[in-house]
ROLOLUM-646796 format. One record per residue (C-alpha): residue in one letter; x negated, y, z negated. Coordinates in steps of 0.1 Angstrom, whole numbers, plus 5000, padded with zeros to 4 digits. Layout:
! residues N
AXYZ ...
! end
This chain:
! residues 331
M500050005000 R497250244991 L495450155024 K498550245044 H498850575025 S495150645033 Y495750575070 S498850795071 L496851075055 W494051055080 F496451045109 A498251345096 L495051545091 L493851455126 V497151565142 I497151895123 A493551955133 L494451875169 V497152145169 V494852395153 F491952335176 F494252325206 I495552675198 L491952805191 D490752655224 I493552835243 C492653165226 S488853135229 G486853285258 S485653615271 I489153755263 W490553655228 L494253605236 L495353645200 S494254005201 E496254035234 G499453945216 L499853575226 W502753525202 S504753825214 W504753695250 S507253935266 E505854245250 G502354205238 L500553995264 T499454175295 E499954035330 L496253945331 G496553775298 K499553565310 N497653455341 I494553365320 F496853165296 L498852975322 Q496252925349 L492952875329 R493352825292 L496352595289 P495152345316 R491652355302 A492852275266 I495151985279 T492251855299 A490051855268 V492651645249 L493051395278 A489351365284 G488451325247 A491151065242 A490450865274 L486750845270 S486950755234 V489450465239 S487550335269 G484250335249 L486050145221 M487149875246 M483649845260 Q482049805226 T484649535217 L484249345250 F480449345250 R480049335212 N477549605216 P477649925194 L475850125222 A478250035249 G480250325264 P482750395292 Y479950445317 I478050125310 L479549945340 G478350205364 V481650405369 S479850735363 S477050635387 G479550535414 A481450855410 G478151045411 L477150875443 G480450965459 V480051325450 A476351325462 I477351195496 V480051455501 T478151755486 M474651685500 C474951445529 S477751645545 T475551945545 M472651765560 L474851635588 G476251985595 L479751905583 Q481952145564 I483451895539 V482152105510 A484452385520 M487352175506 G485852245471 Q487252065441 V489551845462 A486651705481 V484551655450 A487251485430 S488251265459 S484751155465 A484251075429 V487450865428 V486250675459 G482850615444 A484250495410 A486750275428 A483950115449 V482050025417 L485249895401 L485849655430 L482249535428 V482449475391 L485849295395 V484349065421 V481448985398 A483848935369 R485548655388 K482248485393 V480548505359 K481748355327 S479748555303 S480448915292 V476748975288 S476148875324 L478849115335 L477249385314 I473849335330 V475449335365 G477349655358 M474149825346 M472249705377 I475049845400 G474850175381 S471050175386 I471350115424 A473950395426 G471650625406 A468650535428 L470650625459 V471650955444 N467951035437 L467150945473 I469851185486 Q468651465463 N465251435477 F466451545511 A469251785501 N469152155507 P469052375475 D472652505477 A474152155480 L471852025453 K472952305429 L476552215435 F475951855427 I473851945395 V476652165383 W479151875387 T476851645367 L476851895337 G480551845332 S483252105331 L486852135319 S487552465337 S487752335372 V491052145366 G494152325377 W497752215373 T497751995405 E494551815394 L495851795358 L499051615370 I497051355388 L494651315359 A497551285334 V499251015355 T495950825358 V495350845320 L498850735312 I498550425335 G495250345318 A496850395284 A499550145293 F496849885300 V495349965266 V498549915247 A499049575264 L495449475254 V495749535216 K496149165206 P493449035230 L491049305218 N491549195182 G490948845193 L487648935209 L486449085176 L486148725164 G484048615195 E485148475228 N485248115218 Y487448185188 A489648415209 R490048145235 S491247905207 L493848165198 G495248165233 V493548475247 K492848435284 I489248565284 E488748615321 Q492048785326 T491549005295 R488049105308 R489349215342 L492149415326 I489749585302 V487449675332 I490449815351 A491650015321 T488250155315 C487750255351 L491050425352 L490450625320 A486750705325 G486850715363 G489750965363 I488051195338 T484751175356 A486351255389 F487851585378 C485551685349 G482151535358 P480251295334 I480851395297 A478151235275 F478251095240 V482051105234 G482750745245 V479850595226 A480050785193 V483750845187 P484750485181 H482150465153 I483550785138 A487050635139 R485950305124 G484050495097 L487050715088 F489650435087 R487350155075 T488849905099 S488149745132 N491849655139 H492649795173 R496249885163 T494550155142 T491250235159 I492750295194 T494950575181 A492250695157 S489650705185 A492050905208 L492751165181 V489151195170 G487951225206 A490551485215 N489551695184 L485851655191 L486151775227 L488352065218 I485752175192 C482952145218 D484952345243 I485652615217 I481952645210 C481052645247 N483352945253 L481853155225 F478953235248 T478853495275 Y478153225301 P480052905289 L477752615282 P478252275299 I480652055280 S478451755282 T475551935266 M477652055237 S479251725231 A475851555227 L474451835205 F477451855183 G478251495180 A474951315175 P474351455140 I477751325129 I476750975139 I473451005121 W475251115090 I477750835091 I474950575096 V472950715067 K475950745044 H477450395051 
! end
């Protein structure tokens, strides 16, 4: 009874924190919207303030929530599947595949004299989706052939290494302008997501979340090891494929529109397990989603305090790594 009360308290605190940080993230930036009269919408907020709120701040804050939750949950599933505390959402090469797709569009198109780059964010996001999907198909083909999750992990890492090597090769021949565009994408950003992109992203994340909900029992079974899970009736090969698909939907969708965001998927599951003192996925999935959303909102708020906003991936690593060190030392 006391344990359930503790869980309820932590969940309530995380939800309250999410609301507070969400509002702060909307208000933060070069123009502080609270001083512009955000709460007296019809009278206090100027036309410029309304445009900033609706077209920039609100989509950015929603994207931060979706990205933090999606990356954290996908990282949790990878750590359970591979029984590896350092596993993250990008360990199967999804990020590398997305990066290769973006590199081909942004740099190869320029070298060939094509104007694909002129399409801007649509071209970048589409190429990232295609690259991540290609890696997903390769990993799924391998998953049907290998019986061991460790073998699947190694193959995924090798696919990621090959994609990374091809990206380095393309960078070597790219012109400076195209190279700069690609590097900016690799730093990660929440500001490039508008309402159209956000709708696509939200649908992708919701589909991935549906897979996660269906995988709660198999994930709990995998905590005991594959052999024991199989004796409990868990279909290991099918579960493995579903976890890979869910992870690629969650992590691949976020990477396509926001770029790679470091640290969150690896560290947040440990924070969630440390707070709730449990590995039960009925608790840790929701906990990881809430902690990840809060963490990315905090990082985005800090990034926007500077005259020139910092890359979200840099801040997430700088802000989150000390938390993990503290948890490890304390527990």
